[in-house]
Backbone atoms as SQL, in Angstrom:
CREATE TABLE atoms (id INTEGER PRIMARY KEY, chain TEXT, resi INTEGER, resn TEXT, atom TEXT, x REAL, y REAL, z REAL);
INSERT INTO atoms VALUES
  (1, 'A', 1, 'UNK', 'N', -77.811, -76.197, 14.197),
  (2, 'A', 1, 'UNK', 'CA', -78.634, -76.930, 15.462),
  (3, 'A', 1, 'UNK', 'C', -80.034, -76.444, 15.015),
  (4, 'A', 2, 'UNK', 'N', -80.667, -75.622, 14.453),
  (5, 'A', 2, 'UNK', 'CA', -82.219, -74.998, 14.495),
  (6, 'A', 2, 'UNK', 'C', -82.880, -76.136, 13.662),
  (7, 'A', 3, 'UNK', 'N', -81.951, -76.459, 12.454),
  (8, 'A', 3, 'UNK', 'CA', -81.821, -77.595, 11.410),
  (9, 'A', 3, 'UNK', 'C', -82.189, -79.022, 12.188),
  (10, 'A', 4, 'UNK', 'N', -81.326, -79.381, 13.057),
  (11, 'A', 4, 'UNK', 'CA', -81.323, -80.095, 13.485),
  (12, 'A', 4, 'UNK', 'C', -82.835, -80.543, 14.909),
  (13, 'A', 5, 'UNK', 'N', -82.822, -78.755, 15.346),
  (14, 'A', 5, 'UNK', 'CA', -84.322, -79.146, 15.472),
  (15, 'A', 5, 'UNK', 'C', -85.599, -79.484, 15.301),
  (16, 'A', 6, 'UNK', 'N', -85.980, -79.128, 13.807),
  (17, 'A', 6, 'UNK', 'CA', -86.405, -78.602, 12.941),
  (18, 'A', 6, 'UNK', 'C', -86.671, -80.828, 12.336),
  (19, 'A', 7, 'UNK', 'N', -85.475, -81.217, 12.006),
  (20, 'A', 7, 'UNK', 'CA', -85.260, -82.564, 11.185),
  (21, 'A', 7, 'UNK', 'C', -86.030, -83.577, 12.769),
  (22, 'A', 8, 'UNK', 'N', -85.625, -83.346, 13.930),
  (23, 'A', 8, 'UNK', 'CA', -85.852, -84.124, 14.671),
  (24, 'A', 8, 'UNK', 'C', -87.892, -83.741, 15.305),
  (25, 'A', 9, 'UNK', 'N', -88.703, -82.340, 15.095),
  (26, 'A', 9, 'UNK', 'CA', -89.417, -82.335, 15.325),
  (27, 'A', 9, 'UNK', 'C', -90.846, -83.453, 14.422),
  (28, 'A', 10, 'UNK', 'N', -89.817, -83.355, 12.997),
  (29, 'A', 10, 'UNK', 'CA', -90.503, -83.947, 11.669),
  (30, 'A', 10, 'UNK', 'C', -90.504, -85.007, 12.056),
  (31, 'A', 11, 'UNK', 'N', -89.653, -86.277, 12.609),
  (32, 'A', 11, 'UNK', 'CA', -89.520, -87.447, 12.531),
  (33, 'A', 11, 'UNK', 'C', -90.373, -87.707, 14.083),
  (34, 'A', 12, 'UNK', 'N', -90.503, -86.887, 14.401),
  (35, 'A', 12, 'UNK', 'CA', -91.483, -86.938, 16.266),
  (36, 'A', 12, 'UNK', 'C', -92.838, -87.143, 15.489),
  (37, 'A', 13, 'UNK', 'N', -93.206, -85.706, 14.432),
  (38, 'A', 13, 'UNK', 'CA', -95.066, -85.610, 14.050),
  (39, 'A', 13, 'UNK', 'C', -94.655, -87.284, 12.985),
  (40, 'A', 14, 'UNK', 'N', -94.264, -87.692, 12.246),
  (41, 'A', 14, 'UNK', 'CA', -94.131, -88.456, 11.315),
  (42, 'A', 14, 'UNK', 'C', -93.806, -90.196, 12.111),
  (43, 'A', 15, 'UNK', 'N', -93.995, -90.632, 13.131),
  (44, 'A', 15, 'UNK', 'CA', -93.698, -92.076, 13.485),
  (45, 'A', 15, 'UNK', 'C', -94.923, -91.462, 14.486),
  (46, 'A', 16, 'UNK', 'N', -96.090, -90.968, 14.733),
  (47, 'A', 16, 'UNK', 'CA', -96.839, -90.517, 15.543),
  (48, 'A', 16, 'UNK', 'C', -98.021, -91.384, 15.104),
  (49, 'A', 17, 'UNK', 'N', -98.666, -92.376, 15.340),
  (50, 'A', 17, 'UNK', 'CA', -99.360, -93.179, 14.184),
  (51, 'A', 17, 'UNK', 'C', -101.000, -92.459, 14.458),
  (52, 'A', 18, 'UNK', 'N', -101.555, -92.854, 13.547),
  (53, 'A', 18, 'UNK', 'CA', -102.947, -92.141, 13.320),
  (54, 'A', 18, 'UNK', 'C', -103.886, -92.934, 14.715),
  (55, 'A', 19, 'UNK', 'N', -104.861, -91.910, 14.868),
  (56, 'A', 19, 'UNK', 'CA', -106.399, -92.594, 15.397),
  (57, 'A', 19, 'UNK', 'C', -106.525, -93.989, 15.516),
  (58, 'A', 20, 'UNK', 'N', -107.055, -94.566, 15.995),
  (59, 'A', 20, 'UNK', 'CA', -107.659, -95.895, 15.720),
  (60, 'A', 20, 'UNK', 'C', -109.424, -95.667, 15.342),
  (61, 'A', 21, 'UNK', 'N', -110.030, -96.497, 15.113),
  (62, 'A', 21, 'UNK', 'CA', -111.199, -96.263, 13.761),
  (63, 'A', 21, 'UNK', 'C', -112.090, -96.126, 15.782),
  (64, 'A', 22, 'UNK', 'N', -111.536, -96.258, 16.398),
  (65, 'A', 22, 'UNK', 'CA', -112.386, -96.469, 18.105),
  (66, 'A', 22, 'UNK', 'C', -112.676, -95.049, 18.589),
  (67, 'A', 23, 'UNK', 'N', -110.904, -94.730, 18.322),
  (68, 'A', 23, 'UNK', 'CA', -110.937, -93.236, 18.933),
  (69, 'A', 23, 'UNK', 'C', -111.669, -92.042, 17.772),
  (70, 'A', 24, 'UNK', 'N', -111.809, -92.739, 16.589),
  (71, 'A', 24, 'UNK', 'CA', -111.791, -91.309, 15.664),
  (72, 'A', 24, 'UNK', 'C', -113.249, -91.345, 16.645),
  (73, 'A', 25, 'UNK', 'N', -113.989, -92.659, 15.837),
  (74, 'A', 25, 'UNK', 'CA', -115.693, -92.850, 16.281),
  (75, 'A', 25, 'UNK', 'C', -115.962, -91.919, 17.729),
  (76, 'A', 26, 'UNK', 'N', -115.244, -91.866, 18.786),
  (77, 'A', 26, 'UNK', 'CA', -115.632, -91.592, 19.804),
  (78, 'A', 26, 'UNK', 'C', -115.580, -90.181, 19.647),
  (79, 'A', 27, 'UNK', 'N', -114.548, -89.626, 18.733),
  (80, 'A', 27, 'UNK', 'CA', -114.407, -88.094, 19.073),
  (81, 'A', 27, 'UNK', 'C', -115.604, -87.773, 18.518),
  (82, 'A', 28, 'UNK', 'N', -116.209, -88.507, 17.519),
  (83, 'A', 28, 'UNK', 'CA', -117.262, -88.027, 15.768),
  (84, 'A', 28, 'UNK', 'C', -117.973, -87.953, 17.245),
  (85, 'A', 29, 'UNK', 'N', -118.402, -88.865, 17.908),
  (86, 'A', 29, 'UNK', 'CA', -119.841, -89.460, 18.706),
  (87, 'A', 29, 'UNK', 'C', -120.104, -87.623, 19.688),
  (88, 'A', 30, 'UNK', 'N', -118.295, -87.733, 20.398),
  (89, 'A', 30, 'UNK', 'CA', -118.827, -86.498, 21.441),
  (90, 'A', 30, 'UNK', 'C', -119.114, -85.146, 20.517),
  (91, 'A', 31, 'UNK', 'N', -117.961, -84.974, 19.434),
  (92, 'A', 31, 'UNK', 'CA', -119.274, -83.596, 18.150),
  (93, 'A', 31, 'UNK', 'C', -120.520, -84.288, 18.203),
  (94, 'A', 32, 'UNK', 'N', -120.886, -84.783, 17.674),
  (95, 'A', 32, 'UNK', 'CA', -122.333, -84.990, 17.688),
  (96, 'A', 32, 'UNK', 'C', -123.493, -84.462, 18.410),
  (97, 'A', 33, 'UNK', 'N', -122.755, -85.079, 19.378),
  (98, 'A', 33, 'UNK', 'CA', -123.826, -84.958, 20.732),
  (99, 'A', 33, 'UNK', 'C', -123.758, -83.521, 21.485),
  (100, 'A', 34, 'UNK', 'N', -122.645, -82.896, 21.202),
  (101, 'A', 34, 'UNK', 'CA', -122.237, -81.556, 21.392),
  (102, 'A', 34, 'UNK', 'C', -123.451, -80.849, 20.777),
  (103, 'A', 35, 'UNK', 'N', -123.255, -80.982, 19.417),
  (104, 'A', 35, 'UNK', 'CA', -123.695, -80.095, 18.800),
  (105, 'A', 35, 'UNK', 'C', -125.358, -80.140, 18.943),
  (106, 'A', 36, 'UNK', 'N', -125.921, -81.820, 19.219),
  (107, 'A', 36, 'UNK', 'CA', -127.524, -82.312, 19.181),
  (108, 'A', 36, 'UNK', 'C', -127.635, -81.760, 20.182),
  (109, 'A', 37, 'UNK', 'N', -127.255, -81.182, 21.986),
  (110, 'A', 37, 'UNK', 'CA', -127.138, -80.828, 22.921),
  (111, 'A', 37, 'UNK', 'C', -127.708, -78.954, 22.089),
  (112, 'A', 38, 'UNK', 'N', -126.844, -78.723, 22.050),
  (113, 'A', 38, 'UNK', 'CA', -127.088, -77.313, 21.135),
  (114, 'A', 38, 'UNK', 'C', -128.343, -76.970, 20.801),
  (115, 'A', 39, 'UNK', 'N', -128.404, -77.894, 19.628),
  (116, 'A', 39, 'UNK', 'CA', -129.847, -77.396, 18.823),
  (117, 'A', 39, 'UNK', 'C', -130.530, -77.519, 19.646),
  (118, 'A', 40, 'UNK', 'N', -130.506, -78.530, 20.618),
  (119, 'A', 40, 'UNK', 'CA', -131.795, -79.343, 21.469),
  (120, 'A', 40, 'UNK', 'C', -132.381, -77.611, 22.269),
  (121, 'A', 41, 'UNK', 'N', -130.696, -77.457, 22.859),
  (122, 'A', 41, 'UNK', 'CA', -131.199, -76.017, 23.298),
  (123, 'A', 41, 'UNK', 'C', -131.786, -74.600, 23.182),
  (124, 'A', 42, 'UNK', 'N', -131.338, -74.536, 21.425),
  (125, 'A', 42, 'UNK', 'CA', -131.691, -73.588, 21.108),
  (126, 'A', 42, 'UNK', 'C', -133.659, -73.558, 20.305),
  (127, 'A', 43, 'UNK', 'N', -133.462, -75.143, 20.237),
  (128, 'A', 43, 'UNK', 'CA', -135.323, -75.642, 19.857),
  (129, 'A', 43, 'UNK', 'C', -136.039, -74.989, 21.225),
  (130, 'A', 44, 'UNK', 'N', -135.234, -75.197, 22.709),
  (131, 'A', 44, 'UNK', 'CA', -136.032, -75.598, 24.022),
  (132, 'A', 44, 'UNK', 'C', -136.467, -73.629, 23.949),
  (133, 'A', 45, 'UNK', 'N', -135.765, -72.933, 23.598),
  (134, 'A', 45, 'UNK', 'CA', -135.907, -71.535, 23.957),
  (135, 'A', 45, 'UNK', 'C', -137.196, -70.342, 23.050),
  (136, 'A', 46, 'UNK', 'N', -137.652, -70.001, 23.880),
  (137, 'A', 46, 'UNK', 'CA', -139.344, -69.621, 23.636),
  (138, 'A', 46, 'UNK', 'C', -138.490, -68.469, 22.082),
  (139, 'A', 47, 'UNK', 'N', -139.871, -68.418, 21.508),
  (140, 'A', 47, 'UNK', 'CA', -138.928, -67.462, 20.072),
  (141, 'A', 47, 'UNK', 'C', -139.769, -66.125, 20.530),
  (142, 'A', 48, 'UNK', 'N', -138.891, -65.026, 20.367),
  (143, 'A', 48, 'UNK', 'CA', -139.721, -64.103, 20.603),
  (144, 'A', 48, 'UNK', 'C', -140.402, -63.131, 18.843),
  (145, 'A', 49, 'UNK', 'N', -141.452, -63.014, 19.314),
  (146, 'A', 49, 'UNK', 'CA', -142.748, -62.367, 18.395),
  (147, 'A', 49, 'UNK', 'C', -142.762, -61.113, 18.590),
  (148, 'A', 50, 'UNK', 'N', -142.123, -60.473, 17.142),
  (149, 'A', 50, 'UNK', 'CA', -142.609, -58.680, 17.491),
  (150, 'A', 50, 'UNK', 'C', -143.848, -58.217, 16.200);
């Protein structure tokens, strides 16, 4: 029974299609925009001088 579950799980993951170019592009764009916003926030903070 356990072996059948593992085989079924492997088949389901193998049948899943790769993301399209547009999906990969959108994901990368979101990640880049999030990192850019984070960097902008870091640069906007005043630096403490000791």
